[in-house]
C-alpha positions as CSV (number, residue, x, y, z in Angstrom):
1,M,-17.2,-8.9,-49.0
2,A,-18.1,-8.3,-52.6
3,T,-21.8,-8.8,-51.8
4,T,-21.9,-6.2,-49.0
5,K,-24.6,-3.7,-49.3
6,W,-23.1,-0.2,-48.8
7,E,-26.2,1.0,-47.1
8,D,-25.7,-1.6,-44.4
9,L,-22.3,-0.3,-43.4
10,R,-21.9,1.4,-40.0
11,D,-19.6,4.3,-39.2
12,A,-16.9,3.6,-36.7
13,S,-13.5,5.0,-35.8
14,F,-10.3,4.2,-33.9
15,R,-8.1,7.0,-32.5
16,N,-10.4,9.4,-34.5
17,V,-9.6,7.7,-37.8
18,P,-12.9,6.8,-39.4
19,F,-13.8,3.5,-41.2
20,Y,-16.8,1.5,-42.2
21,F,-17.8,-1.3,-39.8
22,V,-18.9,-4.5,-41.6
23,D,-19.2,-7.1,-38.9
24,V,-17.7,-8.2,-35.6
25,E,-17.3,-11.5,-33.7
26,G,-16.4,-11.4,-30.0
27,T,-15.7,-13.6,-27.0
28,G,-16.3,-13.0,-23.3
29,G,-17.8,-14.9,-20.3
30,R,-16.2,-16.4,-17.2
31,R,-13.2,-18.5,-16.6
32,A,-14.8,-21.7,-15.3
33,I,-12.5,-24.4,-13.8
34,P,-14.3,-27.7,-13.2
35,H,-13.2,-29.9,-10.2
36,A,-13.9,-33.6,-10.2
37,Y,-13.0,-36.0,-7.3
38,P,-11.7,-39.5,-7.7
39,K,-14.4,-42.2,-7.2
40,K,-17.0,-39.6,-6.6
41,E,-20.3,-38.9,-8.4
42,V,-20.2,-35.2,-7.5
43,G,-18.0,-32.3,-8.4
44,W,-18.1,-28.5,-8.7
45,T,-17.1,-25.7,-11.0
46,E,-15.0,-22.8,-9.7
47,D,-15.4,-19.3,-11.0
48,H,-11.9,-17.8,-11.7
49,G,-13.1,-14.4,-12.9
50,A,-14.1,-12.8,-16.1
51,V,-12.7,-13.7,-19.5
52,L,-11.0,-10.6,-21.0
53,T,-13.3,-9.4,-23.8
54,Q,-12.0,-9.9,-27.3
55,Q,-13.4,-8.9,-30.7
56,Q,-12.5,-9.6,-34.3
57,I,-13.5,-6.6,-36.3
58,N,-13.9,-6.5,-40.1
59,A,-13.7,-3.0,-41.6
60,I,-13.9,-1.6,-45.1
61,L,-12.6,1.7,-46.7
62,L,-14.2,3.2,-49.7
63,G,-13.8,6.1,-52.0
64,S,-11.2,7.5,-54.4
65,D,-8.8,8.1,-51.5
66,Y,-9.1,4.6,-50.0
67,Q,-5.4,4.1,-50.0
68,T,-4.8,7.3,-47.9
69,Q,-7.6,6.2,-45.5
70,L,-5.9,2.8,-45.2
71,N,-2.5,4.3,-44.4
72,R,-4.1,6.5,-41.7
73,L,-6.0,3.6,-40.2
74,L,-2.9,1.3,-40.2
75,S,-0.9,4.0,-38.5
76,A,-3.5,4.3,-35.8
77,L,-3.8,0.6,-35.3
78,N,0.0,0.2,-35.0
79,T,0.4,2.9,-32.4
80,A,1.5,1.5,-29.1
81,G,-0.8,1.4,-26.1
82,P,-4.6,1.4,-25.7
83,G,-6.8,3.7,-27.8
84,E,-10.4,4.7,-28.1
85,L,-12.6,2.6,-30.4
86,V,-16.0,4.2,-31.2
87,H,-18.1,1.1,-31.8
88,P,-21.4,1.4,-33.7
89,W,-23.2,-0.8,-31.2
90,F,-21.2,-0.7,-28.0
91,G,-20.2,3.0,-28.0
92,A,-16.8,4.3,-26.9
93,Q,-14.4,1.6,-25.6
94,Q,-10.8,1.7,-24.5
95,V,-9.1,-1.2,-26.3
96,Q,-5.8,-2.7,-27.1
97,I,-5.1,-3.6,-30.7
98,G,-3.9,-7.1,-31.5
99,K,-3.1,-8.7,-34.9
100,V,-4.0,-6.6,-38.0
101,T,-4.5,-7.8,-41.5
102,H,-5.4,-5.8,-44.6
103,K,-6.3,-6.4,-48.3
104,L,-6.4,-4.1,-51.2
105,S,-8.9,-4.8,-54.0
106,T,-9.8,-3.3,-57.4
107,E,-13.4,-4.2,-56.9
108,Q,-15.9,-1.3,-57.2
109,G,-13.1,1.0,-58.4
110,G,-10.9,0.3,-55.4
111,I,-11.6,-1.0,-51.9
112,A,-9.4,-1.7,-48.8
113,Y,-10.4,-4.4,-46.4
114,V,-9.0,-4.4,-42.8
115,S,-9.4,-7.0,-40.1
116,F,-8.0,-6.6,-36.6
117,E,-8.3,-7.9,-33.1
118,V,-9.2,-5.7,-30.2
119,F,-8.9,-6.6,-26.5
120,E,-10.4,-4.9,-23.5
121,A,-7.7,-2.5,-22.2
122,G,-8.8,-3.0,-18.6
123,E,-6.6,-1.8,-15.7
124,Q,-2.9,-2.6,-15.5
125,L,-2.5,-4.7,-12.3
126,F,1.3,-5.1,-12.2
127,P,3.9,-2.4,-12.2
128,T,5.8,-1.6,-15.4
129,Q,9.5,-2.3,-15.6
130,T,10.3,1.3,-15.0
131,E,8.1,1.7,-11.9
132,D,9.5,0.9,-8.4
133,T,6.7,1.7,-5.9
134,T,8.9,0.6,-3.0
135,A,11.6,3.1,-3.9
136,T,9.0,5.8,-4.4
137,A,7.6,5.2,-0.9
138,L,11.1,5.3,0.6
139,S,12.0,8.4,-1.2
140,A,8.8,10.1,-0.1
141,S,9.7,9.1,3.5
142,D,13.0,10.8,3.2
143,S,11.2,13.9,1.9
144,V,9.1,14.1,5.0
145,K,12.2,13.8,7.2
146,E,13.8,16.6,5.3
147,A,10.7,18.7,5.6
148,L,10.7,18.2,9.4
149,A,14.4,19.2,9.6
150,N,13.9,22.3,7.5
151,G,10.9,23.5,9.4
152,D,10.9,26.5,11.7
153,Y,10.8,24.6,15.0
154,F,12.0,25.2,18.6
155,A,12.8,28.9,18.3
156,A,13.3,28.8,22.1
157,L,14.6,25.9,24.3
158,D,11.8,25.9,26.9
159,G,11.1,22.3,27.8
160,V,12.9,20.8,24.8
161,G,15.7,19.1,26.8
162,N,13.2,17.5,29.1
163,M,11.1,16.1,26.3
164,V,14.2,14.8,24.5
165,D,15.3,12.9,27.6
166,T,11.8,11.4,28.1
167,L,11.6,10.3,24.5
168,L,15.0,8.6,24.6
169,D,14.0,6.8,27.8
170,D,10.9,5.6,26.1
171,L,12.8,4.4,23.1
172,D,15.3,2.6,25.4
173,G,12.4,0.9,27.2
174,F,10.7,-0.2,23.9
175,V,13.8,-1.7,22.5
176,T,14.8,-3.5,25.8
177,N,11.4,-5.2,25.9
178,L,11.5,-6.6,22.4
179,P,11.1,-10.4,22.3
180,S,14.0,-10.9,19.9
181,I,16.8,-8.4,19.3
182,P,19.7,-8.9,16.8
183,D,23.3,-8.0,17.4
184,A,22.6,-4.6,15.8
185,V,20.9,-3.4,19.0
186,N,24.3,-2.8,20.6
187,E,25.2,-0.3,18.0
188,W,21.8,1.4,18.3
189,M,22.1,1.6,22.1
190,D,25.6,3.2,21.8
191,R,24.1,5.8,19.4
192,L,21.2,6.4,21.8
193,N,23.6,6.9,24.7
194,R,25.8,9.3,22.7
195,F,22.7,11.3,21.8
196,K,21.7,11.5,25.5
197,D,25.1,12.8,26.4
198,Q,25.0,15.5,23.7
199,A,21.3,16.3,23.8
200,G,21.9,19.6,25.5
201,I,24.3,20.8,22.8
202,I,22.2,19.4,19.9
203,A,19.0,21.1,21.2
204,A,20.6,24.4,20.3
205,A,20.6,23.3,16.6
206,P,16.9,22.3,15.9
207,G,17.6,20.9,12.5
208,E,20.3,18.5,13.8
209,L,18.1,17.6,16.8
210,I,15.2,16.6,14.4
211,R,17.5,14.6,12.1
212,D,18.9,12.6,15.1
213,V,15.4,12.0,16.5
214,T,14.0,10.8,13.2
215,G,17.1,8.7,12.5
216,I,17.0,6.9,15.9
217,I,13.3,6.2,15.6
218,S,13.6,5.0,12.0
219,D,16.5,2.6,12.9
220,I,14.3,0.6,15.3
221,K,12.9,-1.3,12.3
222,D,16.4,-2.7,11.7
223,L,16.6,-4.1,15.3
224,V,13.8,-6.6,15.0
225,T,13.7,-9.9,13.2
226,E,10.0,-9.6,12.2
227,P,8.6,-6.4,10.6
228,P,5.3,-6.6,12.5
229,W,7.2,-6.1,15.8
230,A,8.6,-2.8,14.4
231,L,5.0,-1.7,13.4
232,S,3.9,-2.5,16.9
233,V,6.7,-0.5,18.5
234,Y,5.8,2.5,16.4
235,D,2.1,2.2,17.3
236,Q,3.1,2.2,21.0
237,L,5.3,5.2,20.6
238,R,2.7,7.2,18.7
239,D,-0.1,6.3,21.2
240,K,2.1,7.2,24.1
241,W,2.9,10.6,22.8
242,D,-0.6,11.3,21.3
243,G,-1.7,12.9,24.5
244,E,-0.3,14.8,27.5
245,R,3.1,13.1,27.6
246,A,4.9,16.0,25.9
247,A,3.4,18.6,28.3
248,Q,4.2,16.4,31.3
249,A,7.7,15.8,30.1
250,A,8.3,19.5,29.5
251,T,7.1,20.4,33.0
252,K,8.7,17.4,34.7
253,S,5.3,16.2,36.0
254,L,5.6,12.6,34.9
255,A,5.3,9.8,37.5
256,D,9.0,9.2,37.6
257,N,9.5,12.9,38.6
258,I,7.6,12.4,42.0
259,V,9.8,13.4,45.0
260,V,10.0,10.8,47.7
261,N,11.1,11.8,51.3
262,V,13.2,8.8,52.4
263,E,13.1,10.0,56.1
264,T,9.3,10.1,56.4
265,G,8.5,7.6,53.6
266,F,6.0,9.9,52.1
267,A,5.8,10.6,48.3
268,S,4.4,13.8,46.9
269,S,1.8,13.4,44.1
270,V,2.7,16.8,42.8
271,T,6.3,17.9,42.7
272,R,7.7,21.4,42.8
273,S,8.7,21.1,39.1
274,S,5.1,20.3,38.1
275,T,4.0,23.8,39.1
276,I,6.1,25.2,36.2
277,E,3.8,27.6,34.3
278,I,3.6,26.7,30.6
279,S,4.6,29.8,28.7
280,D,3.6,30.5,25.1
281,A,7.1,29.5,23.9
282,M,6.9,26.2,25.9
283,Q,3.4,25.4,24.6
284,T,4.7,25.9,21.0
285,N,7.6,23.6,21.7
286,I,5.3,21.0,23.2
287,D,3.0,21.0,20.1
288,E,6.0,20.8,17.8
289,F,7.8,18.1,19.6
290,Q,4.6,16.0,19.8
291,R,4.2,16.4,16.1
292,L,7.8,15.5,15.5
293,V,7.4,12.2,17.4
294,I,4.1,11.2,15.9
295,V,5.2,12.0,12.3
296,S,8.5,10.3,12.8
297,S,6.7,7.1,13.9
298,L,4.4,7.2,10.9
299,V,7.3,7.8,8.5
300,S,9.1,4.9,10.0
301,Q,6.0,2.7,9.7
302,A,5.9,3.7,6.0
303,E,9.5,2.6,5.5
304,T,8.7,-0.7,7.3
305,V,5.6,-1.3,5.2
306,A,7.6,-0.6,2.0
307,S,10.2,-3.2,2.8
308,M,8.1,-5.9,4.5
309,T,6.6,-9.0,2.9
310,F,2.9,-9.6,3.5
311,E,1.3,-13.0,3.6
312,T,-2.1,-12.1,2.0
313,S,-3.5,-9.3,0.1
314,Q,-5.9,-8.5,2.9
315,D,-3.0,-8.0,5.3
316,A,-1.4,-5.6,2.9
317,E,-4.5,-3.6,2.2
318,N,-5.5,-3.3,5.9
319,T,-2.0,-2.2,7.0
320,G,-1.8,0.3,4.1
321,D,-5.2,1.8,4.6
322,A,-4.7,2.3,8.3
323,L,-1.3,4.0,7.7
324,A,-2.7,6.2,4.9
325,E,-5.5,7.4,7.2
326,R,-3.1,8.4,9.9
327,L,-0.8,10.2,7.4
328,G,-3.8,12.0,6.1
329,E,-4.7,13.2,9.6
330,Q,-1.1,14.5,10.1
331,A,-1.2,16.3,6.7
332,I,-4.4,18.1,7.8
333,D,-2.6,19.1,11.1
334,A,0.4,20.3,9.1
335,V,-1.9,22.6,7.0
336,E,-3.6,24.0,10.1
337,S,-0.2,24.7,11.7
338,G,1.1,26.5,8.5
339,Q,3.7,23.9,7.6
340,R,3.1,23.7,3.9
341,E,6.3,21.9,3.0
342,L,5.5,19.2,5.6
343,W,1.9,19.0,4.3
344,R,3.1,18.4,0.7
345,S,5.6,15.8,1.7
346,L,3.0,13.9,3.9
347,R,0.5,14.1,1.0
348,D,3.0,12.6,-1.4
349,L,4.0,9.9,1.2
350,R,0.4,9.0,1.7
351,F,-0.1,8.6,-2.1
352,A,3.1,6.5,-2.4
353,V,2.1,4.2,0.4
354,V,-1.4,3.6,-1.1
355,N,0.0,3.0,-4.6
356,D,2.7,0.7,-3.3
357,V,0.4,-1.4,-1.2
358,R,-2.3,-1.5,-3.9
359,I,0.1,-2.9,-6.6
360,R,1.8,-5.4,-4.3
361,S,-1.5,-6.6,-2.8
362,I,-2.7,-7.6,-6.3
363,Q,0.2,-10.0,-6.6
364,L,-0.5,-11.7,-3.2
365,P,-2.8,-14.6,-2.5
366,E,-6.3,-14.1,-1.1
367,L,-7.4,-15.1,2.4
368,R,-10.7,-17.0,2.6
369,R,-12.7,-18.1,5.6
370,I,-14.7,-21.3,5.2
371,S,-16.7,-23.6,7.4
372,T,-17.8,-27.2,6.7
373,T,-21.3,-28.6,7.0
374,Q,-20.0,-31.9,8.5
375,T,-16.8,-33.2,10.2
376,T,-14.2,-33.2,7.5
377,P,-10.6,-34.6,7.4
378,V,-8.0,-31.9,7.1
379,M,-6.3,-33.6,4.2
380,L,-9.6,-33.7,2.3
381,L,-10.2,-30.0,2.9
382,A,-6.7,-29.2,1.8
383,W,-7.1,-31.1,-1.4
384,R,-10.5,-29.7,-2.1
385,E,-9.7,-26.0,-1.4
386,L,-6.0,-25.9,-2.4
387,G,-5.6,-28.8,-4.7
388,D,-2.9,-30.3,-2.6
389,A,-3.4,-32.7,0.3
390,E,0.1,-31.9,1.5
391,Q,-1.0,-28.4,2.5
392,S,-2.9,-29.9,5.4
393,D,0.0,-29.2,7.8
394,A,-0.1,-25.5,6.8
395,L,-3.9,-25.4,7.5
396,V,-3.4,-26.9,10.9
397,T,-0.6,-24.5,11.8
398,R,-2.3,-21.4,10.6
399,N,-5.6,-22.2,12.3
400,R,-4.1,-23.7,15.5
401,L,-6.4,-26.7,15.3
402,R,-6.7,-28.6,18.6
403,H,-7.7,-31.8,16.7
404,P,-5.4,-31.7,13.6
405,S,-6.9,-34.7,11.9
406,F,-10.5,-33.4,11.5
407,I,-12.3,-30.1,11.2
408,L,-15.6,-29.7,13.0
409,P,-18.6,-27.9,11.5
410,S,-18.4,-25.2,14.2
411,Q,-14.9,-24.2,13.2
412,V,-14.1,-21.4,10.8
413,I,-11.0,-22.2,8.8
414,E,-8.7,-19.6,7.2
415,V,-7.4,-20.7,3.8
416,I,-4.8,-18.8,1.8
417,D,-5.3,-19.4,-1.9
418,S,-2.1,-20.2,-3.8
419,E,-1.2,-18.0,-6.8
């Protein structure tokens, strides 16, 4: 250091605290993992991503106030969290400080030497200890339900009772047709039947009606043994009501409302009830009830996604992206209908779902699709791709291989990388 030429020093700073830059030594590159096979003359090297950039910086502080400069720089270097380093060659960088050493010298009337490690700050991939994205998503779902219940809905009762009856019949049919139903379905069915009996009374209190509807729809996810079945039920419910079903239910013009004359054996394609004229109040109720069913199904899907376990990061991302898109569409619809509280809650739920899925997907294994150039034993492929020949059974099961001993070149195999 004593032989350093002062004119060769470069200006630099960290957290706006200046110092002179002497030299730097850094590391980078790729994380290469070599693979070698027993009794083979060939092998390959796997790229496991970038090496986190690291630099060792040597700095110097000069002047009559070098001790004050040192104290300021040490304070900045010991501040928690990433900070901005203005590098004389690489420009502004967000870095995390590592180990710091310093030395005071009486050379040249007083000099302070500082050496410190800096690491690329990057992007935090895992949640902090205080962040619970699942709880945030569930809380946002509750906020949407509350916004629905507090909205100005169903000022008149035109068609509301008919739409409630049709919805409850639909839910009954969905649950009855589920492939596997736990014991909790009996309690849910009792609740559904009580709601049917009291629907006429509850319809006079729109807030209670909405809470009961959202609650019954939400509880379907607790009746199935596999979360994907719940997502499927909610998709079917949303698709069924994303059309003319609300209007047909309100005017009793559904297929099950057709009148059959048992004496003549003739059935009327249009019943007397279907000629009901849709008033402005009824049309408003139809639009609001349709929105209630669709939003409730999406909120229930958000609750399901927040609590379910995904197998791969692709599964999580695809499910989350599709749900976020639908929530965004309903948020736009809420704005256009003047429901600002509902819009805010849907916007927050969409952000919570995206954030929750993004963070959880990073921690999940990746799904790869590969094909071989020649017929390959499953055990060899498992050892080569997963590092464990015992994973061959898992490959056979996931890909439903007709010939579990060998994989043909024409077959595309899905492989889930272990963490």
